[in-house]
Steps between C-alpha positions, in 0.01 A plus 500: 500500500721610210856541383680629193841372389719400205449128436612215279225287351576134577187319385173585324200275445164581337217549747140537392426715196784738432659501847820330614632354823850643530794437731746786530806552718592823673785592732279552805223248445674206332293286261143627517190381318213717385227533241608712205179652373497476120843339514416252224335758275654619174587837646673376817634151419833644384550656845420186697765262368751305708831683504359849463578774751179678599404777738230323699222632721337236722175553689287279725256544786708278729873421495449125462270528197604436140440861402524671162792626293525801275825527310702722270780353289854614586716257301381237252739226609286230339501661156879552502568141605275358228752593233722202594401146604768470771415842644132409515586168665703685764220749565239226542732305732580786738136609522382148588783455753420829675126435493532145632794516740439827687213486751205722411509848656844437652741782406839404361665823378816327372300260284287786367804721432667211319200466269503875431862473385462168320193552281637795294815294428312200357510624138880463517442124479736233631730744683215570743510141624778597742271761658208256506697231683635755747143620559387144572777475760354815661155339498638194679688713751205728578272202555747344744660245266822681413800314362852534640740535208782667692713204612533123470283307743769230525835682502392851599702648214367772271694396188405241240128495579336282235189338647206553735356238731138433398419430866663789686534767230867551590782528251754219459843521337647258249728373776219463751263326257724203429304191401171676583527748214240317291238548771553875528357789301745688274581852619549726195806721517314826435334466842840504669659749258751240382382457139287684244154356429396303194193294417629193682568708811156663483348152467686388812394817683133439417536139610651614830237759592223286353588212731461710814197690374328169429605338828456791737309801367237289321549160659416632845171620354443154349510654154720416201745741341296709253490356150623827353816479713560138398453597135762775531752245625413266212541782246840607634615135521405447136693809390802392707491151346480645148795730564704207636414299189607786274829539690575129462426518128728803454784338693463179301519694179 
């Protein structure tokens, strides 16, 4: 058994002396584990890093075996993201979400294609958060947990959408929320094309997708949301809080 395909490295762990146990994702084969021979060695460690795009050749005697990987670097996504702390945090988060949420060897072309588009944009920093949150919505949708942000669950109207029900995943308008607004998740305007994004909106977007990833994509596997994803939310929240503080100080002055 063998196949050859472009892949995104999602996770790499040392295995034995000089080898590595790698998880990659391809369009046809989904997340797929294999033994990268020499993957932890000085000559090949730079290739086998989470976030890199690699041309992978997998071989095994039987289809259900672990098998072995040979790989050639296509794009050093990890190295480019390491230049900025937020970019690296985003890269680590999306790799752990894809590796943990998508069932092994189950193809999800939309999720894979989203990663292909997202990883090269990570060096642009905070602006990429819009793409990341939209990609997480695709992950939820492809796994059967899609949100409905098209109309208000209470009034049926498409205008003034401001919240999402944490139970149903449906949008709710300001009018429809009423006294229940405090129990709903904020819906950032950039997801409904009604307002440009800022750090506070990106924080709310990460909170929104994070809630459903934790409850559904990971919760149904009896696993917590990956720490790297939780740390990304904490980082963006801290930046948003600092910006709010600076704005208050400027206005006061």
